[in-house]
C-alpha positions in Angstrom: 129.0 88.9 134.4 130.0 86.7 131.3 129.2 88.7 128.2 126.7 86.1 126.9 124.7 86.5 130.1 123.9 90.1 129.2 121.8 88.8 126.4 119.7 86.5 128.7 116.1 87.5 129.4 115.7 85.1 132.3 112.9 86.3 134.6 111.9 89.1 132.3 108.2 89.6 131.5 107.4 90.5 127.9 104.3 91.6 126.0 104.3 91.3 122.2 101.6 92.7 119.9 100.5 90.8 116.8 102.4 87.7 118.0 100.4 84.9 116.4 102.1 84.9 113.0 105.0 86.2 110.9 107.5 88.4 112.5 105.4 88.7 115.7 105.5 84.9 116.2 109.2 84.9 115.6 109.7 87.6 118.2 107.5 85.8 120.7 109.5 82.6 120.1 112.9 84.3 120.4 112.0 86.1 123.6 110.8 82.8 125.1 113.9 81.0 124.0 116.0 83.7 125.7 114.2 83.0 129.0 111.4 85.6 129.1 107.9 84.9 130.2 105.9 86.0 127.2 102.3 87.0 126.5 101.2 88.1 123.1 98.0 89.9 122.1 96.2 89.5 118.7 92.6 89.8 117.5 92.1 86.3 116.2 91.4 83.8 119.0 91.8 80.8 116.7 95.2 81.9 115.4 96.3 82.7 118.9 95.5 79.2 120.1 97.3 77.6 117.2 100.4 79.7 117.9 100.4 78.8 121.6 100.0 75.1 120.7 102.8 75.3 118.1 105.2 76.8 120.6 104.2 74.4 123.3 105.1 71.6 121.0 108.6 73.2 120.8 108.8 73.3 124.6 108.0 77.0 124.9 105.2 78.1 127.2 103.6 81.4 126.1 100.2 82.9 126.8 97.8 84.8 124.5 95.3 87.6 125.0 92.5 88.3 122.5 92.3 92.0 121.9 92.4 94.8 119.3 95.0 97.4 120.3 93.7 99.7 117.6 90.6 100.1 119.8 91.6 102.6 122.5 88.9 101.3 124.7 90.6 97.9 125.0 94.1 99.2 125.9 93.5 99.3 129.7 92.0 95.7 129.7 94.8 94.3 127.6 97.5 95.8 129.8 95.7 94.7 133.0 95.3 91.1 131.6 98.9 91.0 130.4 100.3 92.3 133.7 98.3 89.7 135.7 99.3 86.9 133.3 103.0 87.9 133.7 102.8 87.8 137.5 102.4 91.5 138.2 104.6 93.4 135.8 105.9 94.0 132.3 109.6 94.5 131.6 109.6 94.3 127.8 107.1 95.6 125.3 107.4 94.7 121.6 105.1 96.8 119.5 104.9 94.7 116.3 101.3 94.8 115.0 100.8 96.7 111.8 98.8 97.2 108.6 99.6 98.1 105.1 97.7 98.9 101.9 99.0 99.4 98.3 97.5 102.3 96.5 98.6 105.4 94.6 98.2 108.7 96.5 95.1 109.8 94.6 93.2 106.6 95.6 94.2 106.3 99.3 90.8 106.3 101.0 90.2 107.8 104.5 89.5 104.3 105.7 92.9 103.0 104.5 94.7 106.0 106.0 93.0 105.7 109.3 93.4 101.9 109.5 97.2 102.2 109.0 97.7 105.2 111.3 95.3 104.0 114.0 97.2 100.7 114.3 100.8 101.5 113.3 101.1 104.8 115.2 98.2 105.7 117.6 97.8 102.2 119.0 101.5 101.8 119.5 101.6 105.2 121.3 98.6 104.5 123.5 99.8 101.0 124.5 103.3 102.3 125.2 102.0 105.0 127.5 99.9 102.5 129.4 102.7 99.9 129.7 105.2 102.6 130.7 103.4 103.1 134.0 103.6 99.4 134.7 107.3 99.3 133.8 108.1 102.3 136.0 106.5 100.7 139.0 108.9 97.8 138.5 112.0 100.0 138.1 112.0 100.4 134.3 112.0 98.4 131.2 112.6 98.2 127.5 110.2 99.0 124.6 111.0 97.8 121.1 109.0 99.4 118.3 108.9 97.6 115.0 109.4 100.2 112.3 110.6 99.5 108.8 113.1 100.5 106.2 110.0 101.9 104.6 110.3 104.7 107.1 113.7 105.6 105.6 113.2 105.0 101.9 110.3 104.9 99.4 109.6 101.3 98.3 109.1 100.4 94.7 107.3 99.3 92.6 104.5 99.1 95.1 102.8 102.4 96.2 102.2 102.5 100.0 102.4 106.2 101.1 100.4 105.8 104.3 102.5 102.8 105.5 105.8 104.6 104.7 104.6 107.7 106.5 103.4 105.7 109.5 106.8 103.9 109.9 108.7 107.3 109.7 106.3 108.4 112.5 107.2 105.3 114.5 110.9 106.0 114.2 110.5 109.6 115.4 108.1 108.6 118.1 110.7 106.2 119.3 113.2 108.9 119.6 110.8 111.3 121.4 109.7 108.7 123.9 113.3 107.6 124.5 114.2 111.2 125.4 111.2 111.7 127.6 111.3 108.4 129.4 115.0 107.8 130.1 114.6 109.4 133.5 111.9 106.7 134.3 114.3 103.9 133.6 112.6 103.0 130.3 114.6 102.5 127.1 112.8 102.9 123.8 114.3 101.7 120.5 113.1 100.7 117.1 113.9 97.9 114.7 113.6 98.6 111.0 113.5 95.4 109.0 113.8 95.1 105.2 112.1 92.5 103.1 111.2 89.5 105.2 109.3 86.4 104.0 105.9 86.7 105.7 102.3 86.8 104.7 102.5 90.6 104.3 105.5 90.5 101.9 105.3 88.2 98.8 109.1 88.1 98.5 109.0 85.1 96.1 107.2 86.9 93.3 109.4 87.0 90.2 108.1 90.4 89.2 109.3 91.9 92.4 112.8 90.3 92.5 114.3 93.1 90.4 113.3 95.7 93.0 113.1 93.8 96.3 116.1 91.5 96.0 118.5 92.7 93.3 118.5 96.3 94.7 120.0 95.0 98.0 123.7 94.3 98.4 123.0 90.9 100.0 120.8 89.9 97.1 118.2 88.1 99.2 115.3 88.5 101.6 115.4 87.5 105.3 113.5 84.9 107.2 111.6 86.0 110.4 114.1 84.1 112.5 116.9 86.3 111.3 115.2 89.4 112.5 114.1 88.2 115.9 117.6 88.1 117.6 117.8 91.9 117.1 114.6 92.3 119.3 116.2 90.1 122.0 119.3 92.3 121.8 117.4 95.6 122.2 115.3 94.2 125.0 118.3 92.8 126.9 121.0 94.2 129.2 123.4 93.9 126.2 121.7 97.1 125.0 121.6 98.8 128.4 123.2 102.0 127.1 121.2 102.1 123.9 118.0 104.2 123.6 116.4 106.3 120.9 118.0 104.4 118.1 116.6 102.8 115.0 118.4 99.5 114.2 118.2 98.7 110.5 118.1 95.0 109.5 117.6 95.2 105.7 120.5 93.2 104.0 122.0 96.6 103.1 119.0 97.8 101.0 119.0 101.3 102.4 122.7 101.9 101.6 122.1 102.1 97.8 
């Protein structure tokens, strides 16, 4: 096989969470461009339709499911609908959906803590478990969990303890599932982005430049399209001997 072919996702079936904007939409786009049949799930039907239409205008046919993965009662339906839409199986799962609040430790409410951990950790776990059964029935697959450099360092100047802790949990859950599911033919890896220009990260704010940009060796932020190829790599046969790893894409931020 030519080396470039190992990066192809032709014929693969992919499910992406939070795929209607930001990094999630970039992941959906990249997977489709690499040849995968892609379905994404997000809560906002209007945003979903807009993302599907936007990608269709680019010649990429993807499908959307309306659902809230943080609601455990919806997981079975979401997996069932995704499996049917993808023609009877799921080969790739990209766990991207996430939430973050900025608050000092003394003012983190139970609601904020639960919202972050319910979506960033528990929903990722529950969906991965459900999808793993579909993957195993098809001979295996690849799960890519979107962690963050925030699971490796403490960001500044913003205070976001629950988010940081949740992403550290994502990284270790990735390693634990990789160890447990290797015998099932399922690889589990995580991608830990640094600062990326999305609605969640106001990277253009002058007051944050000193901490977010100047503290990184590359002295800049990333665009979502720069992070997406790493998801394609981890999902593809090019990463066939890689499992349980956390791939950091942060412009060097965590080396200082």
